[in-house]
C-alpha positions as CSV (number, residue, x, y, z in Angstrom):
1,M,20.2,-9.4,1.1
2,N,20.6,-9.8,-2.7
3,V,18.3,-11.1,-5.5
4,E,19.6,-14.7,-5.2
5,E,18.9,-14.9,-1.5
6,V,15.4,-13.5,-2.1
7,I,14.7,-16.3,-4.6
8,K,15.9,-18.9,-2.1
9,Y,13.6,-17.5,0.6
10,Q,10.7,-17.3,-1.9
11,M,10.8,-21.1,-2.1
12,E,11.4,-21.7,1.6
13,L,8.6,-19.4,2.7
14,S,6.1,-20.2,-0.1
15,N,3.7,-22.0,2.3
16,S,4.1,-19.7,5.2
17,S,1.3,-17.9,6.9
18,A,1.1,-14.1,7.0
19,Q,2.1,-14.2,10.7
20,E,5.1,-16.4,9.9
21,I,6.3,-14.1,7.1
22,I,6.1,-11.1,9.5
23,S,7.9,-13.0,12.3
24,W,10.6,-14.2,9.9
25,A,11.2,-10.7,8.6
26,T,11.4,-9.2,12.1
27,A,14.0,-11.8,13.1
28,H,15.9,-11.5,9.8
29,F,16.1,-7.7,9.4
30,G,15.3,-6.4,12.9
31,A,12.1,-4.4,13.6
32,A,13.8,-1.0,13.2
33,N,14.7,-1.9,9.6
34,I,11.2,-2.8,8.4
35,A,8.1,-0.8,7.9
36,L,4.5,-1.3,6.7
37,A,3.6,1.2,3.9
38,S,-0.1,1.5,4.7
39,S,-2.7,2.8,2.3
40,L,-5.2,2.5,5.2
41,G,-7.2,0.0,3.0
42,I,-8.6,-3.2,4.5
43,E,-5.5,-5.2,3.7
44,D,-3.2,-2.8,5.4
45,Q,-5.5,-2.5,8.4
46,V,-5.3,-6.3,8.8
47,L,-1.5,-6.0,8.5
48,T,-1.5,-3.3,11.1
49,D,-3.3,-5.5,13.5
50,L,-1.0,-8.5,12.8
51,L,2.1,-6.4,13.1
52,L,1.3,-4.7,16.4
53,K,0.4,-8.1,17.9
54,I,3.6,-9.7,16.7
55,N,6.1,-6.8,17.3
56,P,4.9,-3.2,18.0
57,Q,8.3,-1.9,17.3
58,I,7.9,-2.3,13.5
59,Q,7.2,1.1,11.8
60,I,3.9,1.9,10.1
61,F,3.6,4.9,7.8
62,T,1.2,6.2,5.2
63,L,1.7,8.6,2.3
64,D,-0.3,11.7,2.9
65,T,-0.6,13.1,-0.6
66,G,-2.7,16.1,0.5
67,R,-5.6,14.8,-1.6
68,L,-6.9,12.0,0.7
69,A,-10.6,11.7,1.6
70,Q,-11.7,12.9,5.0
71,E,-12.8,9.3,5.8
72,T,-9.2,8.2,5.4
73,Y,-7.9,10.7,7.9
74,E,-10.7,9.5,10.3
75,V,-9.5,5.9,10.1
76,I,-5.9,7.0,10.9
77,E,-7.2,8.6,14.1
78,R,-9.3,5.6,15.0
79,T,-6.4,3.2,14.4
80,N,-4.1,5.3,16.5
81,E,-6.6,5.4,19.3
82,K,-7.3,1.6,19.3
83,Y,-3.7,0.5,19.2
84,H,-2.2,3.3,21.2
85,F,0.2,3.8,18.3
86,K,1.0,6.6,16.0
87,I,1.0,6.0,12.2
88,E,3.7,8.2,10.7
89,L,2.5,10.5,8.0
90,V,5.0,10.9,5.1
91,L,4.3,14.1,3.0
92,P,5.5,15.2,-0.4
93,D,7.9,18.1,-0.9
94,T,5.8,21.2,-0.7
95,K,7.7,23.2,-3.3
96,K,7.5,20.3,-5.8
97,V,3.7,20.1,-5.3
98,E,3.4,23.8,-5.8
99,T,5.4,23.7,-9.0
100,L,3.4,20.7,-10.3
101,V,0.0,22.3,-9.6
102,N,0.9,25.7,-11.0
103,K,2.4,24.2,-14.2
104,Y,-0.2,21.5,-15.0
105,G,-3.3,22.5,-13.0
106,P,-4.9,21.1,-9.8
107,N,-6.7,18.3,-11.8
108,L,-3.9,17.3,-14.1
109,F,-4.6,13.6,-13.4
110,Y,-7.7,13.6,-15.6
111,K,-5.8,15.0,-18.7
112,S,-3.7,12.0,-19.6
113,V,-2.0,8.9,-18.1
114,E,1.3,10.7,-18.3
115,D,0.1,13.8,-16.4
116,R,-1.6,11.5,-13.8
117,R,1.7,9.7,-13.3
118,K,3.5,13.0,-12.8
119,C,1.1,13.8,-9.9
120,C,1.6,10.3,-8.4
121,Y,5.3,10.6,-8.7
122,V,5.5,13.9,-6.8
123,R,2.9,13.1,-4.2
124,K,3.6,9.4,-3.7
125,V,6.7,7.9,-5.3
126,E,9.3,10.5,-4.3
127,P,8.2,10.5,-0.6
128,L,8.2,6.7,-0.6
129,Q,11.7,6.7,-2.1
130,K,12.9,8.9,0.7
131,K,11.3,6.7,3.4
132,L,12.4,3.4,1.9
133,A,16.0,4.6,1.7
134,T,16.1,4.2,5.5
135,L,14.9,0.6,5.5
136,K,16.0,-2.9,4.5
137,A,12.5,-4.2,3.7
138,W,9.0,-2.9,3.3
139,I,5.7,-4.6,3.9
140,C,2.7,-4.2,1.6
141,G,-0.9,-5.4,1.5
142,L,-0.8,-6.6,-2.1
143,R,-3.1,-9.5,-3.0
144,K,-3.1,-11.5,-6.3
145,E,-6.8,-11.1,-6.9
146,Q,-6.7,-7.3,-6.6
147,A,-5.8,-6.5,-10.1
148,I,-4.4,-7.9,-13.4
149,T,-1.2,-6.0,-12.6
150,R,-0.7,-8.0,-9.4
151,S,-1.3,-11.6,-10.5
152,D,2.3,-12.6,-10.2
153,V,3.1,-11.0,-6.8
154,K,5.1,-13.2,-4.4
155,Q,5.2,-13.2,-0.6
156,I,8.8,-12.1,-0.7
157,E,10.4,-10.2,-3.6
158,W,13.3,-8.1,-4.5
159,D,12.0,-4.6,-5.4
160,N,14.1,-3.4,-8.3
161,T,12.4,0.0,-8.3
162,F,13.4,0.8,-4.7
163,N,16.3,-1.6,-4.2
164,L,15.2,-3.5,-1.1
165,V,13.2,-6.5,-0.1
166,K,9.4,-6.3,-0.5
167,L,7.1,-8.5,1.7
168,N,3.5,-9.2,0.7
169,P,2.2,-11.4,3.6
170,L,-1.4,-11.4,2.4
171,V,-0.7,-12.2,-1.2
172,N,-2.9,-15.4,-1.2
173,W,-5.7,-14.1,1.0
174,T,-9.1,-13.6,-0.5
175,K,-11.3,-10.6,0.0
176,E,-13.6,-12.8,2.2
177,E,-10.7,-13.8,4.4
178,I,-9.7,-10.1,4.8
179,W,-13.2,-9.1,5.9
180,Q,-13.6,-12.1,8.2
181,Y,-10.4,-11.1,10.0
182,I,-11.5,-7.5,10.3
183,K,-14.9,-8.5,11.8
184,E,-13.4,-11.1,14.2
185,N,-10.7,-8.8,15.5
186,N,-12.7,-5.5,15.5
187,V,-10.1,-3.8,13.2
188,P,-10.9,-0.2,12.3
189,Y,-11.6,0.3,8.6
190,N,-12.5,3.2,6.2
191,R,-16.2,3.7,6.2
192,L,-16.0,4.4,2.4
193,H,-15.8,0.6,2.1
194,D,-19.4,0.5,3.2
195,Q,-20.4,2.9,0.5
196,G,-19.1,0.8,-2.4
197,Y,-15.4,1.7,-2.4
198,P,-13.4,-1.5,-2.4
199,S,-10.1,0.3,-3.2
200,I,-9.4,3.8,-1.9
201,G,-6.7,6.2,-3.0
202,C,-6.8,10.0,-3.4
203,A,-10.3,11.5,-3.3
204,P,-10.3,12.9,-6.9
205,C,-9.0,9.6,-8.3
206,T,-11.4,7.2,-6.5
207,R,-15.0,6.5,-6.9
208,A,-17.5,3.8,-5.8
209,V,-17.8,0.8,-8.1
210,K,-21.0,-0.7,-9.6
211,P,-22.2,-4.2,-8.9
212,G,-20.2,-6.7,-10.9
213,E,-17.3,-4.3,-11.6
214,D,-13.7,-5.2,-10.8
215,I,-12.5,-4.2,-7.3
216,R,-10.1,-1.6,-8.7
217,A,-12.6,-0.2,-11.2
218,G,-13.0,2.9,-9.1
219,R,-9.3,3.8,-9.2
220,W,-8.4,6.0,-12.1
221,W,-11.6,4.8,-13.8
222,W,-10.9,6.8,-17.0
223,E,-7.8,4.6,-17.7
224,M,-7.3,1.2,-19.1
225,P,-6.8,-1.6,-16.4
226,E,-3.1,-2.2,-17.4
227,H,-2.3,1.4,-16.5
228,K,-3.8,1.4,-13.0
229,E,-0.7,1.6,-10.9
230,C,0.7,4.8,-9.4
231,G,4.4,3.7,-9.5
232,L,4.7,2.3,-6.0
233,H,4.2,-1.3,-7.2
234,T,5.1,-1.2,-10.9
235,K,7.8,-3.7,-11.9
236,P,10.3,-2.5,-14.4
237,K,10.0,-4.1,-17.8
238,N,12.9,-6.3,-18.9
């Protein structure tokens, strides 16, 4: 599929439900050529439930950076047990992590945006690149209301960074709709959400948010909002 075809399908599928987007993608690309890149957040847990009900052959993987919270590993286990499914753990190159940490220190992400992005690149972007190279499309849990950097996300896009189709079935869902689905379908979720963590990433780069703060205020809280992406969902500038 090329960029022109993606634009055509953007219009055709603009009023489609999340289930319809997933069913279309499965029919169009084949289940073996699609995967959900799960962060184990509430959106991706909803997508996991939807995907496994629609077609359990679709792959689901998560990036295990080596710095995740214990609560995140717990939700992986509970999800696997509930659905009798195994989420694939994609890990970074050990040698590159060793070089990074020895050169810049174990907490380099606090020093500057540039150093934090170096860490994200080795631990997240490179492993994702390797995985996506085997696929024709990837599914993400992005929603427009999550952040200023995601306000123009579409249900189906051409990903210029990784050169494949990117599907965002929940793009128009609200936080309330996500939680309603989780409660009604008994979907496992990270217990850190009950402790004031609306968005969860690596443990050292995530904190609880205060009442009234933006839902991504706890991610890289020492940085400006426009910098708060790790490189997985950053669109190249024209």
